[in-house]
RODRENTOR-165991 format. One line per field, with one value per residue (C-alpha): z, x, y; residue in three letters. Coordinates in pm, whole numbers. Each point is the difference from the previous one (the first is absolute). Last residue first. Layout:
% residues N
Z: (Z:...)
X: (X:...)
Y: (Y:...)
resn: (ALA:...)
% end
This chain:
% residues 353
Z: (-18899:180:258:254:310:-170:-271:286:201:-306:-9:367:-67:-275:-269:4:-329:30:373:-131:-286:247:215:-282:-75:353:9:-307:132:-146:-81:229:-11:-65:261:-197:-17:191:332:324:177:366:300:367:66:-288:99:284:-162:-148:344:176:-278:236:-185:-273:-194:-336:-99:333:-118:-340:141:211:-304:-211:323:32:-375:-56:339:-143:-333:-342:-279:-191:-379:43:193:179:-24:-190:252:264:157:-173:100:371:53:-166:262:276:-79:-62:335:222:-94:25:363:92:-81:223:260:-2:66:-220:-310:-315:-204:-202:-399:-120:-45:-199:-224:-38:-209:-223:-266:-272:-71:86:292:242:-165:209:237:213:119:-284:-33:-223:-362:-326:-291:-264:-281:-163:354:-19:374:64:-155:179:333:-47:-157:-353:-37:243:282:-53:288:24:-359:-35:231:-141:-349:152:196:-396:-201:132:-37:326:83:-291:77:378:-111:-251:294:263:-295:-212:-31:323:-115:-197:105:390:173:139:88:205:88:298:8:-167:339:-31:171:236:139:68:219:-45:76:-242:-285:9:-97:-254:-146:40:-348:-157:236:18:-347:-68:292:-205:-312:134:185:-361:-174:246:221:135:305:131:335:-238:19:213:47:249:-16:341:-68:154:-159:204:290:217:339:133:277:25:280:142:-285:-335:188:127:-324:-172:249:-18:-381:6:304:-249:-283:208:253:-343:-216:-245:-151:-59:1:-288:235:63:-148:232:-145:124:-4:262:352:153:60:-138:-280:-41:-350:-231:-109:-371:12:209:131:35:252:-112:264:-58:-160:-340:-28:-249:-209:-316:253:27:386:169:-116:86:377:121:273:144:319:307:250:-35:-365:29:166:-220:-313:152:42:-349:-100:213:-166:-298:-5:73:258:258:377:244:235:-71:-330:-297:-139:-299:-108:-288:20:-301:66:-181:-37:-95:-54:36:-224:148:280:260:328:298:205)
X: (-13842:233:-11:274:-225:-370:233:144:-323:-129:244:-54:-358:80:-277:-206:-72:283:-110:-348:174:254:-259:-245:292:75:-378:16:316:387:183:257:368:311:297:262:399:270:67:-71:234:9:-221:114:16:-40:-320:199:235:-309:-158:365:117:-19:192:-240:102:-120:338:22:-286:162:266:-196:-175:302:242:-294:-60:353:13:-382:212:-62:105:339:-76:-187:255:-192:209:-261:-299:214:-88:-330:-81:131:-259:-288:71:49:-287:-216:168:-141:-369:19:125:-226:-259:83:55:-329:-154:-123:111:-81:291:225:23:-205:318:-179:236:-181:-109:142:302:-217:-380:69:184:-317:72:342:-112:255:-148:-236:-376:41:-80:201:-110:66:-122:-403:-148:-378:-41:-94:335:233:-173:74:325:59:52:258:49:324:140:317:60:-285:122:309:-163:-246:354:156:282:41:373:92:-320:61:369:-97:-215:195:304:-290:-80:-294:-324:-188:70:-331:-220:94:264:191:-283:-170:-323:-185:-347:-44:226:227:276:-178:-130:279:102:324:373:85:-260:175:358:-182:-121:344:86:-372:-34:341:3:-338:79:340:-191:-281:293:189:-409:-13:-257:-230:-203:243:80:12:-231:-98:-335:-4:-274:-20:-200:-307:-150:268:-152:-48:-164:-197:-227:-107:39:359:202:-144:-26:355:107:-113:150:345:-17:-4:224:248:-59:35:339:105:50:287:-291:-238:-396:-246:-331:-51:-240:-193:-103:-300:-77:-298:-102:-349:128:-279:88:376:84:237:244:60:-295:211:-327:185:127:175:259:7:306:-54:-359:-203:-225:61:-98:-325:-69:-275:151:322:-31:157:309:153:121:-80:-52:-349:13:136:-267:-277:208:-3:-375:-80:226:-196:-332:195:46:-372:-177:168:0:109:213:296:26:149:278:250:257:187:218:100:272:110:345:219:350:326:296:340:229:-270:159:-98:-344)
Y: (9532:243:274:-126:-77:-65:-254:-156:-44:-171:-196:-134:-102:-168:53:-339:-149:-247:-93:-147:-186:-144:-43:-196:-202:-107:-105:-224:-157:114:-279:-132:239:-182:65:203:-115:63:-163:158:235:-130:168:-63:360:238:178:98:214:197:68:104:245:275:290:135:238:-112:-105:-184:-212:-27:-209:-158:-116:-9:-257:-195:-111:-63:-250:-128:-100:106:-209:121:20:306:177:331:311:215:-67:148:335:-17:-366:39:315:-242:-242:223:216:-377:-134:315:-37:-343:-2:276:-190:-267:192:145:-328:-313:57:-182:-141:186:-31:255:301:251:256:327:276:270:-182:-111:-109:-372:137:-108:-380:-26:-220:-222:-274:-58:65:288:8:23:-166:-276:0:-79:41:-154:80:-312:-125:217:-89:-327:5:19:349:-45:339:154:241:-43:81:226:247:-55:147:280:143:74:-121:-317:-126:-26:-223:-215:-91:-42:-289:-142:-71:-111:-312:83:-256:134:386:108:-258:60:-165:256:189:-205:-24:217:-29:-384:-69:-312:223:145:-307:-128:260:234:64:-257:128:345:-151:-181:332:174:-53:135:293:107:36:159:202:88:105:212:205:11:79:323:-27:313:106:243:-236:-276:-233:-345:-172:-295:-276:-219:-291:-258:-288:-218:168:297:108:254:0:373:286:-88:-173:201:296:-7:-111:326:207:-196:32:402:-8:-160:232:300:-90:-162:295:-98:-260:322:-92:-51:-83:-337:-286:-223:-305:-206:-350:-51:-169:-36:-372:-136:261:-111:196:-184:261:46:271:278:219:344:252:286:176:384:255:-161:148:-231:241:-205:-278:121:-62:-235:-315:132:58:285:69:268:-157:201:-259:24:-5:-306:-141:158:-168:-355:58:62:-250:-291:160:6:-382:-88:-200:160:-123:266:67:-173:59:-180:-54:-171:163:135:285:226:249:312:147:273:-26:175:-122:-45:64:120:129:-170:-82)
resn: (UNK:UNK:UNK:UNK:UNK:UNK:UNK:UNK:UNK:UNK:UNK:UNK:UNK:UNK:UNK:UNK:UNK:UNK:UNK:UNK:UNK:UNK:UNK:UNK:UNK:UNK:UNK:UNK:UNK:UNK:UNK:UNK:UNK:UNK:UNK:UNK:UNK:UNK:UNK:UNK:UNK:UNK:UNK:UNK:UNK:UNK:UNK:UNK:UNK:UNK:UNK:UNK:UNK:UNK:UNK:UNK:UNK:UNK:UNK:UNK:UNK:UNK:UNK:UNK:UNK:UNK:UNK:UNK:UNK:UNK:UNK:UNK:UNK:UNK:UNK:UNK:UNK:UNK:UNK:UNK:UNK:UNK:UNK:UNK:UNK:UNK:UNK:UNK:UNK:UNK:UNK:UNK:UNK:UNK:UNK:UNK:UNK:UNK:UNK:UNK:UNK:UNK:UNK:UNK:UNK:UNK:UNK:UNK:UNK:UNK:UNK:UNK:UNK:UNK:UNK:UNK:UNK:UNK:UNK:UNK:UNK:UNK:UNK:UNK:UNK:UNK:UNK:UNK:UNK:UNK:UNK:UNK:UNK:UNK:UNK:UNK:UNK:UNK:UNK:UNK:UNK:UNK:UNK:UNK:UNK:UNK:UNK:UNK:UNK:UNK:UNK:UNK:UNK:UNK:UNK:UNK:UNK:UNK:UNK:UNK:UNK:UNK:UNK:UNK:UNK:UNK:UNK:UNK:UNK:UNK:UNK:UNK:UNK:UNK:UNK:UNK:UNK:UNK:UNK:UNK:UNK:UNK:UNK:UNK:UNK:UNK:UNK:UNK:UNK:UNK:UNK:UNK:UNK:UNK:UNK:UNK:UNK:UNK:UNK:UNK:UNK:UNK:UNK:UNK:UNK:UNK:UNK:UNK:UNK:UNK:UNK:UNK:UNK:UNK:UNK:UNK:UNK:UNK:UNK:UNK:UNK:UNK:UNK:UNK:UNK:UNK:UNK:UNK:UNK:UNK:UNK:UNK:UNK:UNK:UNK:UNK:UNK:UNK:UNK:UNK:UNK:UNK:UNK:UNK:UNK:UNK:UNK:UNK:UNK:UNK:UNK:UNK:UNK:UNK:UNK:UNK:UNK:UNK:UNK:UNK:UNK:UNK:UNK:UNK:UNK:UNK:UNK:UNK:UNK:UNK:UNK:UNK:UNK:UNK:UNK:UNK:UNK:UNK:UNK:UNK:UNK:UNK:UNK:UNK:UNK:UNK:UNK:UNK:UNK:UNK:UNK:UNK:UNK:UNK:UNK:UNK:UNK:UNK:UNK:UNK:UNK:UNK:UNK:UNK:UNK:UNK:UNK:UNK:UNK:UNK:UNK:UNK:UNK:UNK:UNK:UNK:UNK:UNK:UNK:UNK:UNK:UNK:UNK:UNK:UNK:UNK:UNK:UNK:UNK:UNK:UNK:UNK:UNK:UNK:UNK:UNK:UNK:UNK:UNK:UNK:UNK:UNK:UNK:UNK:UNK:UNK:UNK:UNK:UNK:UNK:UNK:UNK:UNK)
% end
């Protein structure tokens, strides 16, 4: 890794998989998680199963294993939906964080029957290394997120454009009726980080979920492509990229961590230079993404460059989501009640509530 010409980052990654023991037929998810925990410990990967661990005692130096309720279990195949949550890692020490991811995937691939599906995803939480965002920084990332949304969509599977767990920032209930010029103006005029976070992650009170909660006004919520809701109380926290598909290997997980850091670095360097009246293009997006990666100190751009091969920019507009099923509504309620393990790790690291 060469010299960093920009902001230094910490991150945490959440890997959702469908997995099961090759040696034992477990009748409960936590038995599979316990065996996975033991196998990881055998190769010196510090970890714990969240069910056996109070979240207020969350350790930011360890991996955390927990059930993922949005992934259907395959009990007849002895496979369960699990989420593996990384420690808080320094993006600028790739020899450390890539070794972490590599060891975890070695166990998943060699000791377990592990697969992915369109119900799985990879989430990356990112924060400045000192743990504090400024209003200017959050504005820039927000503008990048809405401006380049269709460019990112162009690189990802269809399932990740119409998924209830990574909805459109650009076409949320607050911004959908406005031109890009108006969106940029509102973001630039916002006087608080909380206001920016609300604008790009606004959930409608009239949505199925909003009505279920009895919301009287639109509210900030997490299931967007770029989730700013951890910043709803100020600049301490993370911005989460939720759109990547499930990982099938360590290379996949490494790709989406790298993509997130490059995107956010590009936003911090050039977020105020975007022209709202000029439509985005894949050529421009590739330029700022690779520029962001270089500013992160990464010289090997092959993995990000390969994402663009054979891709064309999708036309402007949003895909309509179907109504939530009763099961999906229940899942969304259950997820909202869970404390996010990665955020608990960041809180423990930086000492905030």
